[in-house]
C-alpha positions as CSV (number, residue, x, y, z in Angstrom):
1,M,25.0,14.1,-34.0
2,A,25.8,11.6,-36.8
3,K,24.0,8.4,-34.8
4,K,21.1,10.8,-33.9
5,G,20.6,12.0,-37.5
6,A,20.9,8.5,-38.8
7,K,18.1,7.2,-36.3
8,S,15.8,10.0,-37.0
9,T,16.2,9.5,-40.6
10,R,15.2,6.0,-40.4
11,K,12.3,6.8,-38.1
12,F,11.1,9.3,-40.5
13,A,11.6,7.0,-43.4
14,A,9.2,4.4,-41.6
15,S,6.4,7.2,-41.7
16,G,5.8,6.8,-45.5
17,Q,6.2,10.6,-46.3
18,L,9.9,10.4,-47.2
19,K,9.8,10.7,-51.1
20,K,7.3,13.6,-51.1
21,T,9.3,15.5,-48.5
22,I,12.6,14.7,-50.4
23,Q,11.2,16.0,-53.8
24,A,9.8,19.3,-52.0
25,R,13.0,19.9,-50.3
26,R,15.0,19.4,-53.5
27,K,12.9,21.9,-55.3
28,H,13.1,24.4,-52.6
29,Q,17.0,23.9,-52.3
30,E,17.6,24.2,-56.0
31,I,16.3,27.8,-55.7
32,R,18.4,28.4,-52.8
33,R,21.5,27.1,-54.5
34,K,20.9,29.6,-57.6
35,A,20.7,32.4,-55.3
36,E,24.1,31.3,-53.6
37,R,25.6,31.2,-57.0
38,R,24.4,34.5,-58.0
39,K,25.8,36.0,-54.7
40,S,29.3,34.4,-54.9
41,K,29.4,34.8,-58.7
42,G,31.6,31.5,-59.3
43,G,33.6,32.0,-56.1
44,K,35.8,29.1,-55.3
45,A,35.5,29.5,-51.3
46,P,33.1,27.1,-49.8
47,S,29.9,28.4,-48.6
48,K,27.7,27.8,-45.4
49,V,24.3,26.6,-46.1
50,R,22.3,26.9,-42.8
51,D,19.6,24.4,-42.6
52,E,17.6,22.5,-40.0
53,D,17.9,18.8,-39.4
54,E,15.0,16.4,-38.5
55,D,15.1,17.1,-34.7
56,G,14.7,20.7,-35.4
57,E,18.4,21.8,-34.6
58,E,20.4,24.1,-37.1
59,E,23.8,23.0,-38.3
60,D,26.4,24.7,-40.5
61,V,27.4,22.2,-43.2
62,E,30.2,23.2,-45.6
63,V,29.2,22.5,-49.2
64,E,32.1,22.0,-51.7
65,E,30.9,23.7,-54.8
66,T,34.2,23.2,-56.9
67,G,34.9,19.6,-56.5
68,G,34.3,16.4,-54.3
69,K,31.9,13.7,-54.4
70,F,29.1,15.6,-52.9
71,K,29.4,18.9,-55.0
72,G,26.5,21.3,-54.3
73,M,24.8,19.0,-52.0
74,S,23.0,20.2,-48.9
75,V,22.4,18.3,-45.6
76,D,19.0,17.2,-46.6
77,D,20.2,16.2,-50.0
78,F,22.9,13.9,-48.5
79,L,20.7,12.3,-45.9
80,G,17.9,11.9,-48.4
81,G,19.8,10.9,-51.4
82,G,22.4,8.8,-49.2
83,F,19.6,6.9,-47.5
84,L,17.8,5.9,-50.7
85,D,20.6,5.8,-53.2
86,G,23.7,4.9,-51.1
87,S,25.6,1.7,-51.5
88,D,24.8,-1.4,-49.7
89,E,28.0,-1.1,-47.9
90,D,27.3,2.0,-46.5
91,E,23.8,1.2,-45.5
92,G,25.3,-1.9,-43.8
93,E,27.7,0.2,-41.7
94,E,24.9,2.7,-40.8
95,Q,22.7,-0.2,-39.5
96,D,25.6,-1.5,-37.4
97,G,26.0,1.8,-35.7
98,I,22.2,2.0,-35.1
99,D,22.2,-1.5,-33.5
100,E,25.0,-0.5,-31.1
101,D,23.6,2.8,-30.3
102,E,20.2,1.5,-29.3
103,E,21.4,-1.7,-27.5
104,E,23.1,0.8,-25.1
105,D,20.2,3.1,-24.7
106,D,17.5,0.3,-24.7
107,E,16.1,1.6,-21.6
108,E,15.9,5.1,-22.6
109,D,14.6,4.9,-26.3
110,D,11.4,3.7,-27.6
111,I,11.1,1.2,-30.3
112,S,9.8,2.3,-33.5
113,D,7.4,-0.4,-34.5
114,D,7.2,0.2,-38.2
115,A,10.8,0.7,-38.6
116,S,11.6,-2.6,-36.8
117,F,9.6,-4.5,-39.3
118,A,11.3,-3.1,-42.5
119,S,14.1,-5.4,-42.8
120,V,12.1,-8.8,-42.2
121,D,11.5,-9.6,-45.9
122,D,15.4,-9.5,-46.6
123,L,15.3,-12.9,-44.5
124,E,13.4,-14.6,-47.0
125,E,14.5,-15.6,-50.5
126,D,12.6,-14.0,-53.6
127,D,10.7,-16.9,-54.1
128,D,7.1,-17.0,-55.3
129,E,5.1,-17.9,-52.2
130,G,2.0,-18.2,-54.1
131,A,3.5,-20.4,-56.7
132,A,4.9,-22.7,-54.1
133,H,1.4,-22.7,-52.4
134,M,-0.3,-23.7,-55.5
135,M,2.4,-26.6,-56.2
136,E,1.7,-27.8,-52.7
137,L,-2.2,-28.0,-53.4
138,S,-1.5,-29.7,-56.6
139,K,0.5,-32.4,-54.7
140,L,-2.2,-32.9,-52.0
141,A,-4.6,-34.4,-54.4
142,E,-2.1,-37.3,-54.7
143,K,-0.8,-37.6,-51.1
144,D,-4.1,-36.9,-49.4
145,P,-7.1,-37.4,-51.5
146,E,-9.5,-37.2,-48.6
147,F,-8.3,-33.9,-47.4
148,Y,-8.3,-32.7,-50.7
149,K,-11.9,-33.6,-51.2
150,Y,-12.7,-31.9,-48.0
151,L,-11.1,-28.5,-49.3
152,Q,-13.3,-28.9,-52.3
153,E,-16.4,-29.1,-50.5
154,N,-15.6,-26.6,-47.7
155,D,-13.0,-24.2,-48.9
156,K,-13.0,-23.5,-52.5
157,E,-11.2,-20.4,-52.1
158,L,-8.3,-22.2,-51.1
159,L,-8.1,-24.4,-54.0
160,N,-9.0,-21.6,-56.6
161,F,-6.2,-19.4,-54.9
162,D,-4.5,-16.7,-57.5
163,P,-1.1,-15.8,-56.4
164,E,-0.9,-12.9,-58.7
165,A,-4.2,-11.4,-57.8
166,A,-3.5,-11.8,-54.2
167,E,-0.1,-10.3,-54.4
168,D,-1.5,-7.3,-56.3
169,E,-4.1,-6.8,-53.8
170,E,-1.7,-7.0,-50.9
171,M,0.7,-4.4,-52.8
172,D,-2.4,-2.2,-53.6
173,D,-3.5,-2.2,-49.7
174,E,0.2,-1.4,-48.4
175,E,0.7,1.3,-50.9
176,G,-2.7,2.8,-50.1
177,A,-1.9,2.4,-46.4
178,S,1.3,4.5,-46.9
179,E,0.3,6.9,-49.7
180,D,-0.9,9.6,-47.7
181,E,-1.3,10.2,-44.0
182,E,-4.5,11.9,-44.2
183,E,-6.1,9.2,-46.2
184,K,-8.1,6.5,-44.4
185,A,-6.2,3.3,-43.7
186,P,-7.4,0.2,-45.7
187,V,-10.1,-2.1,-43.9
188,L,-8.6,-5.5,-42.9
189,T,-10.7,-8.4,-43.8
190,L,-11.1,-12.0,-42.7
191,G,-9.9,-13.1,-46.1
192,L,-6.3,-11.5,-45.6
193,L,-6.1,-12.9,-42.1
194,R,-6.8,-16.4,-43.6
195,Q,-3.9,-15.9,-46.3
196,W,-1.5,-14.8,-43.6
197,S,-2.4,-17.6,-41.3
198,K,-2.1,-20.3,-44.2
199,A,1.2,-18.8,-45.1
200,M,2.6,-18.9,-41.5
201,L,1.2,-22.4,-40.5
202,Q,2.3,-24.1,-43.9
203,Q,5.5,-22.3,-44.8
204,R,6.4,-20.5,-41.5
205,S,6.3,-17.3,-43.7
206,L,8.3,-14.2,-41.8
207,R,6.6,-12.1,-44.5
208,A,3.2,-13.1,-43.6
209,L,4.2,-12.5,-39.8
210,R,5.5,-9.1,-40.7
211,K,2.1,-8.0,-42.1
212,L,0.2,-9.8,-39.2
213,L,2.2,-7.9,-36.8
214,I,1.6,-4.4,-38.6
215,A,-2.2,-5.3,-38.4
216,F,-1.8,-6.3,-34.7
217,R,-0.1,-3.1,-33.7
218,A,-3.0,-1.2,-35.5
219,A,-5.5,-3.1,-33.6
220,V,-3.7,-2.3,-30.2
221,H,-3.3,1.4,-31.1
222,M,-6.6,2.1,-33.1
223,N,-8.4,4.1,-30.5
224,E,-5.4,6.5,-29.8
225,E,-5.5,9.8,-31.3
226,D,-1.7,10.4,-31.6
227,Q,-1.0,6.9,-33.5
228,V,-0.8,6.3,-37.2
229,V,-1.9,2.9,-38.0
230,A,-1.6,1.0,-41.3
231,W,-4.9,-0.8,-41.0
232,S,-8.5,0.0,-39.8
233,I,-10.6,-2.5,-38.3
234,D,-14.7,-2.2,-38.3
235,S,-15.6,-5.5,-37.1
236,S,-15.3,-7.1,-33.7
237,S,-15.2,-10.4,-35.1
238,V,-12.1,-9.4,-37.3
239,Y,-10.4,-7.7,-34.3
240,N,-10.9,-10.9,-32.0
241,K,-9.5,-13.0,-34.8
242,L,-6.7,-10.9,-35.5
243,I,-5.6,-10.6,-31.7
244,T,-6.1,-14.5,-31.5
245,T,-4.1,-15.2,-34.6
246,A,-1.1,-12.9,-33.6
247,L,-1.1,-14.2,-30.0
248,K,-1.0,-18.0,-31.2
249,Y,1.0,-17.9,-34.4
250,T,3.9,-15.4,-33.4
251,P,5.5,-18.0,-31.0
252,L,5.0,-20.8,-33.7
253,V,6.7,-18.9,-36.5
254,L,9.6,-17.6,-34.3
255,D,10.2,-21.1,-32.7
256,H,10.9,-22.3,-36.3
257,H,13.2,-19.7,-37.3
258,C,15.1,-18.9,-34.0
259,P,14.5,-22.2,-31.9
260,T,15.3,-21.8,-28.2
261,K,17.9,-24.4,-26.2
262,T,17.3,-25.6,-22.7
263,L,20.6,-25.5,-20.9
264,P,21.6,-28.3,-18.5
265,S,20.8,-25.8,-15.7
266,G,17.3,-25.8,-16.8
267,K,17.5,-22.2,-18.2
268,I,16.2,-21.4,-21.8
269,K,18.3,-19.4,-24.0
270,A,17.7,-17.8,-27.2
271,P,20.1,-18.3,-30.4
272,T,21.3,-14.5,-30.0
273,Q,24.2,-15.2,-32.4
274,T,22.3,-15.8,-35.6
275,Q,21.8,-13.4,-38.3
276,K,18.0,-14.1,-38.1
277,W,17.9,-13.2,-34.4
278,K,19.6,-9.8,-35.1
279,T,17.3,-8.9,-37.5
280,L,14.1,-10.2,-35.7
281,Q,15.1,-8.8,-32.4
282,K,13.4,-5.5,-32.7
283,L,10.3,-6.9,-34.3
284,I,10.0,-9.1,-31.2
285,L,10.6,-6.3,-28.7
286,S,7.8,-4.5,-30.9
287,Y,5.4,-7.2,-30.7
288,F,6.1,-7.6,-26.9
289,H,5.5,-4.0,-26.2
290,N,2.2,-4.2,-28.1
291,T,1.2,-7.3,-26.3
292,I,1.7,-5.4,-22.9
293,H,-0.1,-2.6,-24.1
294,L,-3.0,-4.8,-25.2
295,L,-3.2,-6.3,-21.7
296,S,-4.0,-3.1,-20.3
297,Q,-7.0,-2.7,-22.6
298,L,-8.6,-6.3,-22.4
299,S,-11.5,-6.9,-19.9
300,E,-12.3,-10.5,-20.8
301,P,-10.5,-12.9,-18.5
302,E,-10.2,-15.4,-21.3
303,M,-8.4,-13.1,-23.7
304,V,-6.1,-11.8,-20.8
305,Q,-5.3,-15.6,-20.2
306,L,-4.6,-16.2,-23.8
307,A,-2.4,-13.1,-23.9
308,I,-0.4,-14.0,-21.0
309,T,0.1,-17.6,-21.8
310,E,1.2,-17.1,-25.4
311,S,3.5,-14.1,-24.5
312,A,5.2,-16.3,-22.0
313,R,6.4,-18.5,-24.7
314,L,8.4,-15.4,-26.0
315,V,10.1,-14.8,-22.9
316,P,13.6,-16.1,-23.7
317,Y,13.6,-13.9,-26.7
318,I,13.3,-10.5,-24.7
319,T,15.6,-11.3,-21.6
320,G,18.1,-9.1,-23.3
321,S,16.1,-6.0,-23.1
322,R,15.9,-4.9,-19.4
323,K,13.2,-2.4,-20.2
324,A,10.8,-5.0,-21.7
325,V,11.5,-7.4,-18.8
326,K,10.7,-4.9,-16.0
327,L,7.5,-3.7,-18.0
328,Y,6.4,-7.3,-18.4
329,L,7.2,-8.5,-14.9
330,K,5.2,-5.5,-13.5
331,T,2.5,-6.2,-15.9
332,C,2.1,-9.9,-14.7
333,L,2.5,-9.3,-11.1
334,D,-0.3,-6.6,-11.3
335,L,-2.7,-9.3,-12.9
336,W,-1.3,-11.8,-10.3
337,S,-2.4,-9.7,-7.5
338,S,-5.8,-8.5,-8.7
339,A,-7.4,-10.6,-11.3
340,D,-9.3,-13.7,-11.5
341,D,-7.7,-17.1,-10.2
342,N,-7.2,-18.6,-13.7
343,V,-5.4,-15.2,-14.8
344,R,-3.3,-15.1,-11.6
345,I,-2.2,-18.6,-12.2
346,A,-1.3,-17.7,-16.0
347,A,0.5,-14.6,-14.7
348,F,2.4,-16.5,-12.2
349,L,3.7,-19.1,-14.7
350,A,4.8,-16.5,-17.0
351,V,6.8,-14.7,-14.0
352,R,8.2,-18.2,-13.2
353,K,9.3,-18.8,-16.8
354,L,10.8,-15.2,-16.8
355,A,12.9,-16.2,-13.6
356,S,14.1,-19.6,-15.0
357,A,14.8,-18.5,-18.5
358,S,17.3,-15.5,-17.7
359,D,20.3,-14.7,-15.7
360,E,20.7,-14.3,-12.1
361,S,20.0,-10.8,-12.1
362,I,16.4,-11.0,-13.6
363,L,15.8,-13.8,-11.1
364,N,16.8,-11.6,-8.3
365,L,14.4,-8.8,-9.7
366,A,11.6,-11.3,-10.0
367,L,12.0,-12.6,-6.6
368,K,12.2,-9.1,-4.9
369,S,9.2,-7.6,-7.1
370,T,7.2,-10.8,-6.2
371,Y,7.6,-10.5,-2.5
372,L,6.8,-6.7,-2.3
373,T,3.7,-7.1,-4.4
374,L,2.6,-9.9,-1.9
375,V,3.3,-7.5,1.1
376,R,1.3,-4.7,-0.6
377,S,-1.6,-7.1,-1.6
378,C,-2.2,-8.5,2.0
379,K,-2.3,-5.1,3.9
380,S,-6.0,-5.5,4.3
381,T,-7.6,-9.1,4.8
382,S,-11.3,-10.1,4.9
383,A,-13.1,-13.2,4.1
384,H,-13.3,-12.3,0.6
385,T,-9.7,-11.5,-0.1
386,L,-8.1,-14.3,2.3
387,P,-8.3,-17.1,-0.4
388,S,-6.6,-14.9,-3.1
389,I,-4.0,-14.1,-0.6
390,N,-3.4,-17.7,0.3
391,L,-2.9,-18.5,-3.5
392,M,-0.3,-15.7,-3.9
393,K,1.8,-17.1,-0.9
394,N,1.6,-20.6,-2.2
395,T,2.7,-19.7,-5.8
396,A,5.1,-17.1,-4.6
397,S,6.7,-19.9,-2.4
398,E,7.3,-22.0,-5.5
399,L,9.1,-19.0,-7.0
400,Y,11.4,-19.0,-4.0
401,T,12.3,-22.5,-4.0
402,M,13.5,-22.5,-7.8
403,D,17.0,-21.5,-6.6
404,H,17.6,-21.8,-3.0
405,A,20.9,-20.0,-3.0
406,A,19.4,-17.0,-4.7
407,A,16.3,-17.1,-2.4
408,Y,18.6,-17.3,0.6
409,Q,19.7,-13.8,0.2
410,H,16.1,-12.4,-0.1
411,A,14.9,-14.4,2.7
412,F,17.6,-13.4,5.1
413,G,17.1,-9.9,4.5
414,Y,13.4,-10.0,4.8
415,I,13.4,-12.2,8.0
416,R,15.7,-9.7,9.4
417,Q,13.3,-6.8,8.8
418,L,10.8,-8.7,10.8
419,A,13.2,-9.0,13.6
420,I,13.9,-5.3,13.4
421,H,10.3,-4.4,13.6
422,L,10.1,-6.7,16.5
423,R,12.7,-5.2,18.6
424,N,11.6,-1.6,18.0
425,S,8.1,-2.7,19.2
426,M,9.6,-4.3,22.3
427,R,11.7,-1.1,22.8
428,M,9.1,1.5,22.4
429,K,6.3,-0.4,24.2
430,T,3.6,2.0,23.0
431,K,0.4,1.5,20.9
432,E,2.2,2.8,17.8
433,G,5.1,0.6,18.4
434,Y,2.9,-2.5,18.8
435,K,1.2,-1.6,15.4
436,Q,4.5,-2.6,13.7
437,V,4.0,-6.2,14.6
438,Y,0.3,-6.4,15.3
439,N,-0.8,-6.0,11.7
440,W,-1.8,-8.3,8.9
441,Q,1.5,-7.5,6.6
442,Y,3.6,-8.9,9.5
443,V,1.3,-12.0,10.1
444,H,1.2,-12.8,6.4
445,C,5.1,-12.6,6.0
446,V,5.7,-14.9,8.9
447,D,3.2,-17.3,7.3
448,F,4.8,-16.9,3.8
449,W,8.3,-17.6,5.1
450,S,6.9,-20.6,7.0
451,I,5.5,-22.0,3.9
452,V,8.8,-21.1,1.9
453,L,11.1,-22.7,4.4
454,A,8.6,-25.7,4.8
455,R,8.6,-26.4,0.9
456,A,12.4,-26.1,0.7
457,C,13.4,-28.1,3.7
458,D,10.6,-30.8,3.3
459,R,12.0,-34.2,4.2
460,N,10.6,-35.6,1.0
461,A,12.3,-32.9,-1.0
462,V,15.7,-33.6,0.9
463,I,15.2,-37.3,0.1
464,E,14.8,-36.2,-3.8
465,R,17.9,-34.3,-3.5
466,G,19.9,-37.1,-2.4
467,G,20.1,-36.2,1.1
468,E,21.4,-32.6,0.5
469,E,20.1,-30.1,2.8
470,S,18.8,-26.7,1.4
471,E,20.6,-23.4,2.1
472,L,17.3,-22.0,3.3
473,R,17.4,-24.5,6.5
474,A,19.7,-22.1,8.3
475,L,16.9,-19.7,8.5
476,V,14.5,-21.9,10.4
477,Y,15.8,-21.0,13.7
478,P,15.6,-17.0,13.1
479,L,12.1,-17.3,11.8
480,V,10.9,-19.4,14.9
481,Q,12.7,-17.1,17.1
482,V,11.1,-13.9,15.6
483,T,7.5,-15.7,15.6
484,I,7.7,-16.6,19.2
485,G,8.8,-13.1,20.1
486,A,5.9,-11.6,18.3
487,I,3.6,-14.2,20.3
488,K,5.1,-12.9,23.6
489,L,4.9,-9.3,22.8
490,I,1.3,-8.7,24.0
491,P,-0.3,-11.8,26.0
492,N,-3.8,-10.3,26.4
493,A,-7.1,-12.1,25.6
494,R,-7.7,-9.5,22.7
495,S,-4.5,-10.4,21.0
496,Y,-5.4,-14.3,21.2
497,P,-6.4,-14.4,17.5
498,L,-3.1,-13.1,16.3
499,H,-1.3,-15.7,18.6
500,F,-3.3,-18.5,16.8
501,H,-2.3,-17.2,13.4
502,L,1.3,-17.4,14.2
503,I,1.1,-20.6,15.9
504,R,-0.4,-22.2,12.9
505,S,2.4,-21.0,10.9
506,L,4.9,-22.6,13.2
507,L,3.0,-25.8,13.0
508,H,2.9,-25.9,9.2
509,L,6.9,-25.4,9.6
510,T,7.1,-28.1,12.1
511,R,5.0,-30.7,10.2
512,H,7.2,-30.5,7.0
513,T,10.6,-30.0,8.4
514,G,10.7,-32.2,11.3
515,V,12.1,-29.4,13.4
516,Y,10.7,-29.5,17.1
517,V,9.2,-26.3,18.4
518,P,7.9,-26.2,21.9
519,L,4.3,-24.6,21.4
520,A,2.7,-26.0,24.6
521,P,3.9,-22.9,26.7
522,F,1.9,-20.6,24.6
523,L,-1.3,-22.7,24.2
524,L,-2.0,-23.8,27.6
525,P,-2.1,-20.3,29.3
526,V,-4.8,-19.4,26.8
527,L,-6.8,-22.3,28.0
528,T,-6.1,-22.1,31.7
529,T,-6.9,-18.4,31.9
530,T,-10.2,-18.6,30.1
531,L,-11.4,-21.6,32.4
532,S,-10.1,-20.2,35.4
533,S,-12.1,-17.1,35.3
534,T,-14.3,-16.5,38.2
535,S,-16.5,-13.8,36.7
536,K,-19.6,-14.8,34.9
537,P,-19.1,-14.2,31.1
538,K,-21.5,-11.4,29.5
539,A,-24.6,-12.6,27.6
540,S,-24.6,-11.3,23.9
541,T,-26.1,-12.2,20.7
542,L,-22.8,-11.8,18.6
543,R,-22.2,-14.2,16.1
544,P,-19.0,-16.5,16.7
545,L,-15.8,-14.9,16.0
546,D,-14.0,-16.0,12.6
547,F,-10.4,-16.5,13.7
548,E,-9.1,-16.9,10.2
549,T,-10.3,-13.4,9.2
550,N,-9.3,-11.5,12.5
551,I,-6.1,-10.7,14.2
552,R,-7.8,-8.8,17.1
553,A,-11.0,-9.5,18.8
554,P,-13.4,-6.4,18.8
555,Q,-13.9,-4.7,22.2
556,Q,-17.5,-6.0,22.4
557,Y,-16.3,-9.7,22.3
558,L,-14.2,-9.5,25.4
559,K,-15.5,-11.5,28.5
560,T,-18.6,-13.0,26.4
561,R,-19.5,-16.5,26.5
562,I,-19.4,-16.7,22.7
563,Y,-15.8,-15.4,22.6
564,N,-14.6,-17.7,25.5
565,E,-16.3,-20.9,23.8
566,G,-14.3,-20.0,20.7
567,I,-11.0,-19.4,22.2
568,V,-11.1,-22.7,24.1
569,E,-12.2,-24.5,21.1
570,E,-9.5,-23.1,19.0
571,A,-6.8,-23.6,21.6
572,A,-7.7,-27.1,22.2
573,F,-7.5,-28.0,18.6
574,L,-4.0,-26.2,18.1
575,I,-2.9,-28.4,21.0
576,A,-3.9,-31.4,19.4
577,E,-2.4,-30.5,16.2
578,Y,0.9,-29.6,18.0
579,L,0.9,-33.2,19.7
580,G,-0.1,-34.7,16.4
581,T,2.9,-33.5,14.5
582,I,5.7,-36.0,13.6
583,P,8.5,-34.5,15.9
584,V,6.2,-35.0,18.8
585,H,4.0,-37.8,18.4
586,S,6.6,-40.0,16.7
587,S,8.9,-39.4,19.5
588,I,9.6,-42.7,21.6
589,A,9.2,-40.2,24.7
590,F,5.8,-39.3,23.7
591,P,4.1,-40.6,27.1
592,E,6.7,-38.7,29.1
593,I,6.3,-35.3,27.0
594,V,2.5,-35.1,27.5
595,V,2.9,-35.5,31.3
596,P,2.7,-31.8,32.2
597,I,0.5,-31.0,29.5
598,V,-2.2,-33.4,30.7
599,M,-1.8,-32.4,34.3
600,T,-2.1,-28.7,33.4
601,L,-5.4,-29.4,31.4
602,R,-6.9,-31.7,34.1
603,K,-6.2,-29.0,36.9
604,A,-7.9,-26.3,34.7
605,A,-10.8,-28.6,33.9
606,K,-11.2,-29.5,37.6
607,A,-11.3,-25.7,38.5
608,A,-14.0,-24.8,36.1
609,K,-16.2,-27.9,37.1
610,G,-18.2,-26.1,39.4
611,S,-19.1,-23.3,37.1
612,S,-22.4,-23.9,35.3
613,W,-21.6,-21.3,32.4
614,K,-18.3,-23.4,31.5
615,G,-19.9,-26.6,30.6
616,K,-19.0,-26.6,27.0
617,E,-15.4,-25.5,27.6
618,T,-14.8,-28.1,30.0
619,G,-16.2,-30.8,27.8
620,I,-13.8,-29.9,25.1
621,V,-10.9,-29.8,27.5
622,K,-11.9,-33.2,28.9
623,G,-12.2,-34.8,25.3
624,L,-8.8,-33.7,24.4
625,V,-7.1,-35.2,27.6
626,E,-9.0,-38.6,26.8
627,R,-7.3,-38.7,23.4
628,I,-3.9,-37.6,24.5
629,E,-3.9,-40.4,27.4
630,E,-5.0,-43.0,24.9
631,S,-2.2,-42.2,22.4
632,A,0.3,-42.4,25.4
633,K,-0.7,-45.8,26.2
634,W,-0.8,-46.8,22.5
635,V,3.2,-45.5,22.3
636,E,3.9,-47.3,25.4
637,Q,2.3,-50.6,23.9
638,Q,4.2,-50.2,20.9
639,R,7.6,-49.9,22.6
640,K,7.3,-52.8,24.8
641,N,9.1,-55.0,22.3
642,V,12.0,-52.5,22.1
643,S,15.3,-54.2,22.8
644,F,17.7,-51.4,22.3
645,A,19.0,-49.0,24.8
646,P,18.0,-45.0,24.6
647,G,21.7,-44.4,23.7
648,R,21.6,-46.2,20.5
649,M,20.2,-43.2,18.5
650,E,20.2,-44.9,15.1
651,E,17.9,-47.5,16.3
652,V,15.7,-44.9,18.0
653,E,15.3,-42.9,14.8
654,R,14.6,-46.2,12.9
655,W,11.8,-47.0,15.3
656,E,10.2,-43.5,15.3
657,K,10.3,-43.6,11.5
658,G,7.9,-46.4,11.5
659,V,5.3,-44.6,13.7
660,K,2.2,-43.9,11.7
661,V,0.5,-40.9,13.4
662,E,-2.7,-41.1,11.5
663,E,-3.3,-44.6,13.2
664,T,-3.0,-43.5,16.8
665,P,-6.2,-42.4,18.8
666,L,-5.1,-38.9,18.5
667,G,-4.5,-38.9,15.1
668,K,-8.0,-40.4,14.6
669,Y,-9.4,-37.6,16.7
670,L,-7.5,-34.9,14.6
671,K,-8.9,-36.4,11.3
672,V,-12.6,-36.0,12.7
673,Q,-11.9,-32.6,13.8
674,R,-10.5,-31.6,10.5
675,K,-13.4,-32.8,8.5
676,T,-16.0,-31.1,11.0
677,R,-14.0,-27.7,10.8
678,E,-13.9,-28.0,7.0
679,K,-17.6,-28.7,6.6
680,R,-18.2,-25.9,8.9
681,R,-16.2,-23.4,6.8
682,Q,-17.9,-24.7,3.8
683,L,-21.2,-23.8,5.2
684,V,-20.1,-20.3,6.4
685,E,-18.9,-19.8,2.8
686,K,-22.3,-20.6,1.3
687,A,-24.0,-18.5,3.8
688,R,-21.9,-15.7,3.0
689,E,-22.4,-16.2,-0.9
690,G,-26.2,-16.4,-0.4
691,E,-25.8,-13.1,1.8
692,D,-24.1,-11.3,-1.1
693,E,-26.8,-12.5,-3.4
694,I,-29.5,-11.1,-1.3
695,L,-27.5,-7.9,-1.1
696,E,-27.1,-7.9,-5.0
697,D,-30.9,-8.4,-5.5
């Protein structure tokens, strides 16, 4: 009860009504004491006075009337008088007890903003800031006469600054703000903002920061009925100036008084053991909560980006509060998954700084929350949402490669979860069971982990680490097995778009890690089945199917010519991509590897030669076969000068590293195909944007 009473007293003191309430209570209780004396008629037994504390609970307190330090004093007199007139030593003990209590209950108790600002002035000495400011301006004429002349012409208010008048004005404003709750709060002006800004910029004044943050809180909560604010703002320009000043100047002042340190591990640590930090801690947390509350109100992307960017600079100061960390992480991830691209990037940078500037537990929280946010965001994919999903996957993969050991625990669990879904689908063999795998979330999760492993196990990254392999490399094989199992689950023509998505993920993984994955057995049946069909495809006026934004072909596309052409074109391109990867094309045995592939493609093209409706598909396959054979001859020509036997693996690896795939015939063919597909994609994007404009008109 003691701690609870002390805390409630401090909160009540911050409301500005303490003095009036104490005076009223003293008058009322004086009458009650006189009545008690009349009844007891001088008795020496202690009497019990029943009263209510600040929280509305009644307490029985014994009041010594015949002696003792607090003779004749009630609960309210003791709390009120002790709080105002008690010794500094008692007040310090009370403050220490409050700090310990609130640190333990940080996640349960909210922070009193006004109370948290009360002790900031004690950090600064009782010097005259205005006099110091005038002295600095007088020296400015000697040190920098040009700048002094500029101030005379453009800012005479600064040169004619009256410190006593300014101080009186500020004191009047503050007294007026706390004099009566029913009175209207004073109006904030640009002049006051300029004074605070100059004091913070030139002197790093904590007093000016306190005043600014009180006004900042008023701006954040000014439209809420249940909030009592110290300032009123009646101008949009003052509001914008106040928000911008608070966001930009707060990190500047705090970094001056409590500079952070960068540890050898790369983590950033705040000076938690200094006296200034202990006093400023609640002020920082209060400002941080107000900033988070502000983010939910802002609608302009520029202001949201500014708030996220500037608040990220204070991340090292709030890592000790788990409640603030969780709230800030949730806010940033919400913006990362739904805002504009610039805001998304700023929000991700804030999350990354939070993960790098804290302990392992907060890093794990950031990794888990980021992945779950990504999974929820990619539940439905379209041409409009796919770019933002790709941005989320690429940025989240960067977060997962910050600490490979910590990322391994999460990656192992989530890849195992994908394997469990696949196993359940294979056992159930029902439509509902197949939906556990054949959905956008599963496809994007496989692609995300392919990106993460490709970034972590990239050969150039391994070289930069001095040849040290990443802990995540052990997960390459499980991920490949899960992906191949998903491809083999339903091998029908309607599921080919999903197969292509999974194969692209494996190609990305192979291209960066150098791991050989046999993908030809999953691509060749697509070509051979489509080309060997004896039935004439149905005529249709459907537009070509976009394989980027579909994982299942609509029913009306099946057995149509437009769908068959799209399948053959996509499968041929993926075969070329597979043969053009470094593990395959750079191999000294490339001519022998492509023999079964060339034979299968030739046979399929020959079977389709007699069908007049398969001319385009046949031409695509023939062109691919020619490029493959040319590359095989090129490799044979390069290895004619080889003087080592196949058993000398070191010499073989050295020779394979010297092969430049982009200079081979197949590499040049791929380069042209990629450019053509990119131009086509841009045309489709422009057509889609134009269509949207027509619909909007």
